[in-house]
N, C-alpha and C positions, 0 to 999 in steps of 0.2 A: 584545481579540482581535476580528478581523473575522469575522463569521459569514456563511456562504454558504448559498444555497438547497441542499437535498439534490440530489445528482446523479440523473439519470434512471436507471431500471432497466437500460437498455441501454448505459450509459456504460462505456467501457473505461478501466481504471485500471492503470497500469504501476507496478511496484515495482522500485526500484533496489537491487540487492544490494551493500551497501557492505563486507561482510566475507566473506572466502573461507570462513571456518568455518561460514557459513550454508548451504553446499552439501555434501551428503553425498558423500564421496570415492568410495564404492563404487557408488552408484546415480546420481550426478549430479543428484539431485533436491534441491529446496530444503527445508531443515529448518524445523520449526515455530518454532525460535528466531528466524527472520528476521521473524516477525510478533508483535506484542504489542499489547495493548489499553491505551489510555491510560485511567486510572481516571476522569478527568474528562469523557470523551466516550463516549457510547453508540455502538455500531457501529464501522465501519471509520474510522480516522483517516487522512486524506490531506491533503497540501498541494497547493493548486491553483497549478501553475506556469504553465500555458498552457491556454487553451481554444481548440480548433480545430474549426471547422465544416467537415465534408466533404460 
């Protein structure tokens, strides 16, 4: 597995919602089910798709 440096504290990370059941029909808010922790990784797990400097 490729390891990356930690993201800076001001980095913006977007989450793609791949399943409609992850959204509460009554409130329109994202359910906790949409997020899970990988047992092998401390903290937030993300895949680095693209890095853009603005």
